[in-house]
N, C-alpha and C positions, 0 to 999 in steps of 0.2 A: 476672650471671655473665659470665666472659670466654669468648670464642669459641674452641672447640677446632678445630684445623685439619683438620676433616673434608674441606674443599674440596681438600686436597692428596692425598686418597685417592680413587681412581676405582674403585668397585666395579662390580657388574653394571649398576647405574644410577648416573648421576653427578648429584648434586644439591649445590648450595651450602648448607651448614649455617650458618644465621644465628644470632646470639645471641638470647637470650630478649627483651632489651629492644627488639629490632627489631619486635616485634609491634605496637607503637604506629605505627611508620612504615608497616607493611603494611596495617593497617586504614584508614589515611589514603589509601592507594593502591588502595582497593577490593579487598582480599583478605579476604573474609569467612570463609574456611576456612584454617586452618593446622594443620600437624602439629608436635607438640613431642616431641622425644626426650629422655628424662630417666632418672635412676636412681631406683629405687623409694624409697630413704631420703630423697630430696629432695622427695617428693610434697607434704608439708605446706607446704614453702617455696614450691613452685609455686602451690598453691592460695592461699596468703597474697598472693603477688604479684598474681595476677589479681583477688583481692578488692579490693586497693588500686586497681588500674586501674578496676575496675567502680565503686567508690565515687567516684572522681574524675570519672566520666562519668555518674553517677546511673543506672547499669545494674545490675540484679541479676545475681548469678553463680550458676549452677547446675552441679551435678556429677551424673554418671550413670555407673554401670558395671553389669555383670551381677549384682552382689551386691545391687542395690537394685530394689525393685518400683515405686518412685516417684522422681520427680526430687527431688534434694536441693538446698536453697538454702544458700549460704554466709552465715554471720553471724560476728560476733566477740563474745566474752564474756570480759572480763578479759584482753584482749590475746591470747586464744586463738581459733583458728579452729574453728568448730563447724558441723556439717551438720544441717539440720532438714528433715524430710520435707514435701513440698508435697502438694497435693490432686491433682496430675497423676499418675494411675496409668498406668504404661506397660503396656498390655495387648498391644501389638504391637511391631514393630521400632522402636527409639528414633529412628532417622533418619526413618522414615516419619511417626512421630508429630510430629516437629519440622517436617517439610515441610508437613504438613496443618494444623498449628496454630502458625504462626510468631508468636512473641512476643518483645518486646525483651529482650535479655539476652546474657550471655556464657555459653556452654554448654561445659563441660569434659567431654568424652566419653572415657572410658577403655576401651580394648580394642576400639575400632571397627575398626581396621585389623588384618588378620590378620598372622601372623608371616612369611608368605611371599607373594610376588606370586601364585603359582600358586593359592593357596587363596582369594584374594579373589574373591567371586562377581561376576558381571556385574550383578546387581541392586544390590549395594553400590556399584559404580563409577557406575552410573546415578544412584543417589540422591545421591552426592556432587556429580556434575556438575549435576544438577537444582538442588541447594541453592546451588551457586555462581552459576548463571545467575539463579535466582530472587532472590538477594540484590542483584543489579545493578539491578533495577527496583523492588524492594520498599522502601518508605520506612521499614520497621521496622529498628531497629538490632539486628541478629541475627547474632552471631558464634559460630562453632564452633572449638573447639580440640581436636584429636584427640591425646590423651595416650598415648604408647607408650614402652616400653623400647627398642624398635628400630623404625625406620621404613624401609620399602622399598615405595615406591609403584609401581603399574603405570605404564607409559609414558604412557598416555592421561590420567592424573591429574597427572603431574609438572608440566605448565605451569600448572596451576590451583591447586595446593596447595603453598605454600612450606613448608620444613622448618626448624624452630627447634631449638636445642640448649641444654639446661641441663647444661653440661659438668662433668666432673670437675675440681676446682680445681687450679690450678698451684701451684708452690711458694710464690709470694708470698701467695696466698690462704690456704694452709695455715699460713703463718707468722703471719698475722693472727689466725686461729682459735686457734693455739697460744698466742700472746701474751695474748689475752683470757682463755683458760683458766688460764694460769699466774698472771695477775693476780688471778683469783678464788680461787686455791689457794696461799696464802703458803708452805705447807710444801714446795712444789715448788722453793723457792729461786729465785724469779724473777730474782734478780740474777746468776745463773750462766747465761751464754749457752749453755754446752754442753748443759745440761739441755733447754733449749728447742729447740736444733737437733736433738738426738736425737729429741725428740718430733715435730718437723716431719718428719724422715726416716721415722719409723715410720708417720705418718699419710698420707704421700703415696701417691696411687693410690686413695684412698677418696673417695666422694662427701661433700659437706659435711654432709648430714644424718646420714650414717653415722659420720663423725668425731665429731660432737657427741654422738650416741647412745652410741657406744662409750666415749668419755671419761667420760660421766656414769655409765654402768653399772659401769665397772671401778674407780671410786674406792672402792667398798666392799670391794674385794678386795686392795688394795695398801697397803703401808706405806712405799714409797720410790719415787722417780722411776724408778729402774732397773726395778723390778717393773712399773710402769705401761707403760714402753716395751716391755718383753719381752712382756707380754700383748697389746699392740696388734700387735706384729710377728707373734705366733702367729695372731691373728685374721686379719690380712692375708695371711699365708702360706697358710693353709688356703683362703682365698677365691681367691687368685690361681692356686692349683694347678688349680682347675677351669676356669680360663681359659687354660690352656696356658703358665703362667708359674710359676717357682719361684725363690725366693732361694737362692743358693749360698753356703755358708760359705767363709771364707778357707782356702786350702790349708795343709796341715800342714808344708810345707817353705818356706824363705824365697826360693828362686830356682829357676829351671829351668836346670840345669847344662848348660853347653856351648852355649847358644843366644845367643851374644853379639851377633850381628847383629840378631836379633829384639829383644833387650832394648834395644839402642841405638835402634831405630826406635820402640819403645814409649815410651821416655823422651822422644823428640822429640814424640810425639803428646800425652803427658801435659802437656808444656810449653804446648800450645795451649789448655789449660783455664784458664790464667792470664788474669785480666781484661785485662791490657795487650796480649794477643795480638790482641784485637778492634780495638785502636787502629790496627793495621797491616793490617786486613782479613783476618786469619787466623782460620779457623774449624776446628772439629773435623772430620776426614775422615769419610767414611761408614763405613768399616770395613776389615777384612782377612780373608783366607782362610788358614787354617793347614792345609796339605796334607801328607800323608805316610802311611806305614804305621801300623797300629794300635800303640799302646803306646810311641810315641816322644816323648810329652810335650806333645801338642797341647792337650789339655783342661787340663792343668796350666798351660800358658802362658797360656791364656785367663783362668784364675782369677788368676794373678799379674799379668796386664795390668790387671785391674780394681783389684787391690790397689795397684799402682804409680800408677794414676790417682786413687786415693782415691774410687772410685765403687762403688755397689752393683752386684752381678753378678746379672742376671736370666737364667735358663735358659729358653729357649723350647722348646715341644714342638709340632712341626708336626703330629704324628699326632693330638694332642688336638683341634686346630683342624679337621682334615679329617674327623674322626669325630663332630663335634658334630651335634646335630639340625639346626641351621641354621648351616652353615659360614660363610656371608657375615656373619651377625651376630657369630659368634664372632671372626672376624678383625677386624671393626670394633671390637668391645669390646677385643680384644687391643691394637690400635694405640692406642686411647684411653688404656688403662691405662699402656702403656709410655711414651707421650708425657707423661702426668701425672707419671711417676716420673723424668723427665729432670732433671739429667744422670745417665746410667747407662750400663752396658755390657750390651748384649743379646747373649746367647751361644746359638748354635745348634750343638749337638753332633751329629756324624754327619749333617750337612746333606744330603749326597749321598743317603743312604738315604731321607730324607723326600721327595726329589724324584724318586726312581726312578719312571719311567712317568708323569711329570708331563704329558707332551704327548699321552697317550692319552685315549680317551673311555670307558675301562672304568668309571669312577665317574660317568659322565654329564657329564664336563667340569669337575667341581668343583675338582680339583687345578689344572687349567689356569687357571681363573677366579681362584682365590685366589692363584696364583703371579703372575698379571698385576697384581693389586691390591697384593701385597707389593712387587713391582718398582717400581711407581709411587710407593708411599710411601717406599721406600728412596731413590729418586732425588730426591724433592721435599721431604721433611720438613726443617724448619729447626731443630728442637730438638737440643741436644747429646746425641745418642744414638750411641754407637760400637758397631758390630755386628762380632762375631767369629764366624766359622763354621769348624768343623773338618770336614774331609772326608778320606776315604781315596781316592776316585776322582773327580777333578775333572771328568772327562768326563761324569758323570751329571748335572751341574748345567746348566741352560739357559745358553747363552752370554750371553743378555740379563742373567741374574742375576750371572754372574761379572763382567761389566763394571761392576757397581755397586760393587765393592770396589776401592779404590785399590791395595791391597797383596796379593800372593799370595806366601806364604813356604812353602818346602818344608822340613819337619822330618824329617830323615833319621836313620838309626842313628848313635849318637854315635861320634866318633873316640876315640883313646886318652885324650887329655886330658879330654874330656867324660865318658868312662866313669869316670875317676878322680874327677871331681867328683861324679858321680851316686852312686858308692859312698860317698864321704865324707858326702854329705847324709843318706843313709839309715842309715849306721853311727852317725852322731852322734845319731840318734833313740833308739837302744837301748843303746849301749855308751859308758861314760864315757871310755874311752881315746881316743875320737875327738872329744871335745867341747871345742872352744875353745882348746886349748893350742897349736895350730899344728904340733905334732910328731906324725908318724904312728908308731905302734908297729911298723910293718913297713918293711923296707928297700926300696930302689928295685927290686932284683931280684925280691923277693917280689911287689911291685906289678905288675911287668911280667908275671910269670907269671900273676897273677890276671886282668889286663886281657886277656891273650892268650886265656885260657880262655873269657872272656865276650865275645869279639870280635863275634859276630853276635847278641848279645842286645840287646833293647830296654831303655830305662830302666825300664819297668814290670816287666820280667822280673828286672832287677837288684834293684829294690826288693822284689819278692816273695821273692827268694832271701835277702836280708838279713833280712827279717822272719821267715822260716822258721827261720833260724839263731838268732834271738833267742828264738823260741818253744821251740826244741829245748834251748837253754841253760837256759831257765827250767824246763823239764820235768826236766832232769838235775840241778837244784839248783845251777846256776851262772849265775844271772841277771846280765846285764851283762858277760859274758865271752865272747870269741870268738877263735878261732884261724884263721889263713889256711886251714888244711886243712878247716875247717868249710864255708867258702864253695866251695872246690874240690870237696868231696864233694857239696854241694848242687847244683852245676852238673851233675853226672851224673844228677840225679834228674828232669830235665825236658828236653824237646826244644824248642829255640827256635822261634819262629814262622817265622824265616827258613829253617829246615830243614823244618818241618812244612807250611808253606804257601809253599814256595819260589817256585813259578811266579807266584802272585798277588802276593806281596811284591815280587818282582823286576820285575813288570810295572808296579807303582806307581813304583818307583825309576827305571825307565828313562825316565820322563817328567819327571824332576826339573829338567831344563834349561829347562822352561817357567815356572819360578818362581824367586824370589830365595831363596838359601840362608839358612836360619836360623842356621847356624853358620859362623864363619870358619875359616881354616886352623888346624891344630893347632900351637900354639907351646909346648906343655908339654914337660917333660923326657922324657915318655913318647911323644912324637911318633914315628910310624913313619918310618923313614929308607929312602927308595927307593935301591936300588943297581943299577947297570948290570951285567948278566951279562957283557957283553963290552965291553972298553975299547979 
């Protein structure tokens, strides 16, 4: 397996995560005990690898976990790994049993390390230290491998127990698995590269063992490659949701109206994904913050950014990570999955709300600790992951976090020309008269009247007003038909947020000078003309 860049993430404890193949080098350097972090679906692959290493050194390989009453020895039968019970009944603690009766072999011990450092007993720490020092003078070839889904060692054990990783596969490894699978299934049309690439994208973020398992199981339920890809995506989406991640579908509108400066910047960033950009030492930036009042199109812009770059959009949920039973483990797994899905766009909605009170000790310092780990990862990761965070109040974010973003754009209320574009985007969704002919059924004077009435409305409020008019038209038996008066009447049915929450909204807008504007000056025919009262 390839090494996942855990060494670029500094959690509560900092340990270099080596790749699985480094076990050979470690035992040659007198490291009798190692911990191995792996995904449960990869368990049999891990056992098989250690069996091969044991056979090459004429060493038996044993397995133990709390589900066994005796030590299990690994054997192969028709190229399959099997476990056979030995006569060594474990009537006491397994570590004490191995300390008292050391015998040559490789011992794969599952569940020895507790999920958190605080829960690890002093007795267990002493046993591991005793085993380490005993192995230094004992002539018996006696090796322990502590298998865990998550490894977090106490400080006193970290110098003695190296940590290995059987990582989630990267895209190149997934491509190899998908190629082999397509070669075995001719009906998948292996000569069509698009089918394989869709399969690769669907499988990214899953462990090797899980990919193979899911592909084999789903074959009985599909009749086409498209069905197979869809079922894999559904499986992965349900799994990622529990890890604070969710795939976001493409937006229902083609563009974010009026945000021309932001779109220009996104186009420049998308160009950096071209292979030739690396020839000039150009890499993808870390990310950007979209700041502004609610409803101004920040979330839509994030979705459109991913679409423009041609990358999947992953929505992150900070609350899920903080509320996990083991937040440190949750964040570590979160980073591992996101890294395996690169290139991608990582999207944090309402990022400021998630970090409210981040520097307090109300939760025992969990938010502060996880924030520090996230900051380090954002600063040091090398994978093509572009982060977009939307915020209403930039001041709630830690300054250290804000500095990780190269761009901060302020998304304000739309000017006249932008409002015109917003109206047309939403009107085209419901009314044929506004679809694709380039000619508006309303005069410029009618438009000016409408734009004036909606002057302090956000794009979200404009979109809701158009949708309600479409619903009303359908209810009255006139689907697809709308008059200017319908929108003017709809405007009287709600109070814009700029009026309803005037103080809070204006407080956000007053700080707009600290960011780059997402919109340029209004050059449309509806642009507001400033006139001097006195000449």
